[in-house]
N, C-alpha and C positions, 0 to 999 in steps of 0.2 A: 368478486375480486375487491379488497379493500384497497382504497387509495390513500397514500401518505402524502402529506403536505411537504414540500421540500423548500428550505430557505437557503439563501446564500449569504455570506457574510463577507464583506469587502475586508481585503488585508492590506494594511499599510506598510509601506517600507519600513516604517520604525519598528513594527511589530516583528519582522523578519530579519532585520539587519543584523542582529546578533547571531543568527543562524547562518548567514551568507558564507562566512569563512568556512564553517566546518563542511558545509555542503559543496563548496568549491573544492576544497581538498578530495572529497569523495568523487565528485564528478570529474575531476582530472586525474583519476588513477590511470596508471599506466595499463594498456591493453595487452594482458598476458593471460596465461590459463586461469591463473589465481586471482588476478586483479582485473580491474575494469569491469567486471560484472556487477559490482557493488553499486555502480552508478545507474544500473538500468533496472526500471520498475515496471511491473506489469500490474496495470488496473483492470479489474473484472467489475463490470456494473452493467446492469440493464438499462439504465437511465444515461441516454447520451449527454444530457446537459451536467450531469455530475461527472461523468467521464472527462468532458471538456473542462470543467472547472478544475478537477484534480491534476490534469494534465497542464494546465496552465501554471497551477501552484508548484508542481514539482520541478517543470522545465525553467521556471524563474529562477531558480537557484542552481541549475545546472545538470539535474538528472535527466537522462534519457527515458522517456515513457511511452510505452506501447499500451494501448487499451484493447480490451477483447469485451464484446457485448453478449457472448454466448458462452456456454460451458465447452463446447466443441472447439471454438476459435482459441479459448484460453489453453486448452490442452495442446492444440496444434502448436500454437506459439511456443509453448514450454519445450516441446520437442524439437524445434528449430533454434532456439535462442536460450542464452543463459541470462537468468535474471537475479539480481542481488535480493529482491524482495517481490512478492506478489501481494497486492492490496485487493481485498475480497470486500466490495461494497455492500453496504445495508440495503441497497435497491433490489437485490435478489432475494426471492423467497427463502425461507429457512431450509426448505428440502433441497432446493437447487445449490445452495451453499454447502449443504452436507455433502451432496454428490460430488461438486466441483473439489471440496477439501479431500475427499476419499480418493478420486482420480488423481489429483496432485500429488498426494501422499504415495500413490503407487508409482508414479513415474518421475519425480523430481525430488530433490532434497532442499529445495530453494525455501526460505522462511516465509511464512504466511501471517499477513497481518489482517484480522477481521474488523471491519467497521461495523459496528451494532448500536442498535437503539438501546438507550439505558435500560430498559425493562427485559432485554433479551438476554438470557444466559450466553455465555461464550459456548462456541460449538467445540467437540471434541476434534482434536488435530491440528488446530491452529498454534502458532507460536506466541502470538501478541494479538491483544484485543484493544481497540480504541473505541470511546464513547463517541457516537457521530454528533452528539451535540456540542462536544467541545469545538473550539475555535479552529479554522484553518492553520493559524500560525502554530497552534499546539499539535496538530497533526503533522505539520512539517518537522517541528522539533523531534516527535516521537520516531519518524522516519529516518532523520539524520541519526538518532541515537542508535537505532536498530541497525543501521548500515555501517556506522563506525566500527572499525575493527578493534575488538578487544578481546582480552582472554576471559573465557568462562561466559556462561549465558546470563543474560540480563532478563530482569522482570518488567513487563511493561508497566509504564506509569499508571496506566488506568486500571491495572489491577491493585493498586496500593490501598 
């Protein structure tokens, strides 16, 4: 099994300050059948340190974050809660990500954001992709853009 080196970038408040207002609006949505779920994010990753880092990033601006470390756990959580977004980490092997995406597509309609290495092609079935080498501030901006209510589909910035 090949190992990948993981690096962490410190995010300053200056980097995310412009995003705080947008995230606050999403995080304070009323809890109804159609609203409120947009502020909930499920992060699926095999790497506990990446899960903790993403949780800190997203909760710092008001999102509710649940982490799953296995495919079964992610599927179970999706059956019990509604999420506005599911973030699939690049630490999962490609075949595991494919299986997870296939199962999630069968069971729920939640948008899927795949974090991937630049050399990897996007997997079939995801709604958005994000280059894992981008800064955490850019990831936060992407998530806010995805969760912002708007008409029509939007294209992931990393697909431009």
